[in-house]
N, C-alpha and C positions, 0 to 999 in steps of 0.2 A: 264747080268752078275751081280753077287751079290758079295759084298765085304765080304771076309772071313778073320777071324783071327784064331789064335790057340785057342781062347776061344769060338769061335762059329761064326755063320753066322748073317749078318745084312742085312735085307731087307729094303723096303721103310719105312720111319718113325722111324727108330732106330738110336740111336747115337752110335758113336764109341769112346767115350771119354776115355774108358779104354784100347783101342787098342794102341799098340806101333807102330810108323810109320814103323819100320823095319819088323813087322810081318803082315802088311796089304798087301794083293795082290788081284788082280782081277782074279777070276776064274769063269767059267760058272757053274751054279748050275741048274741041270736038273729040279729039283722041282720048282724052282723060274721061270724058262723059261716056263715050262708047265702052271703054274699058270698065268703068264703074258698072254700067248696065250689064255687061257680059258676066262680070264676076258676081254680081248680085244674083243674076239668073242661075248661074252655075251653083253657087252656094245653096240656093233654095232648092235646087234639084236634089241635093244631098238628103233631103227629107224623105225622098221616095226610095224605099228599100229595094224595089224592083230595078231601079236605075243603078243602085249600088251593086246589085248582083250582076247587072250587065257589065259594069266597069270591071268587076272582079273576073268575070268569065272571059273578058277580052284583054286580060293581063295588064290593065292600066296600073293596078296597085303594085305591080312588080317593077315598074319603072321608077328609078330614083328621082327623076325630074318631076314626075307626077306627085310622088309622095312629098317632095319638097314644096310643090305648089299647094298641096293641101295644108302644109304647115304655114306657108305664107298667108293663106286665107284666114288664119286665126284672127286677123285684125278686124274681121266682121263682128267680133264679140265686144269690141270697144263701143262705148255709148254713142259716140258720134256716128257710127255706122249701123249699129244694131237697130236703130229706129226705123230703118228701111226694110227690115226683115218681116215678111208676112207669115212665114212658116217656121216658128221657133224650134221645131224638132230638128231642123237642118243644123243648128248650132251644136246640138247634142251629138248628132251624127258626125259632125266635123271633129268634135273632141274624140269620139270613139275611133274615127279613122286615123288618128295619130298612132294608134296601137296596131302593130303588125298582126297579132293573133286575130283581132277583129277583122282586119282587111282580108286575112286568109280564109276566115270562116264564111265570108260573104259570097264565096263562089258557090256555096250550097243553097239551092232554092229553098229548102225548109228553113234555113236561117232567115232569109228575107221574108218568108211567109210569117214566121214567128214575130219578127219586128213589126210587120204590118198589122198583125193581130193585136199586138200590144198598143200600137198607136191608136187603133180603132177603139179599143177598150178605154184608153185614156181620154180620147175625145168624147166618147159616150158618157163616161162618168163626170167629166168636166161639164158637159152640157146639162146633165141631171143636177149637179150641185148648183150650177148657175141658175137654173130654173127654180130650184128650191129657194134660193136666196131671193130671187125676184118675187116669187109667190109669197114668201114670208113678209117681205117688205110691203106688198100690197095689202095683205091681211092686217098688218099692224096699222097701216094708214086708215083702213076702213074702221078698225076698232077705235082708233083715236078720233075719227070724225064722228062716230056714233056716240062715244063718250062725251065729246064736246057738245054735241047736239042735246044730249040728255041733261047735261049740266046747265045749258042755256034755257031749256024748258023748265027746269026747277026754279030758276031765279025769276 
């Protein structure tokens, strides 16, 4: 939803100092909703190293407008927007894409393969750690239940 007044629409980063409280209302703006969805989808695509290599090989990172767009997209790290992100690696990639040496290196397929390998290792270790935590919690619950049962039998 975008805030609208009789004098116009205000999106992210605009002030409403000239708006009267009585003429401010929340209404859905199809253009803003579409832009939000497109930018969200694009930002999340940045988590894909193969896509980054594609962009590098097609010279997108050499265009000043595109690099400025990547800088603009940093707003996705703000709490009000980050809650919509499903692939958090995209935000780290967005940070890395602010650096020219990183953008330049992405043209090389071995670079994207290395990034992809590191992502897979991270996900695998994260999954293992999470499973260990879950298993340890269930073991402790079982031990507590057995201990409570034996204490109850003793009394």
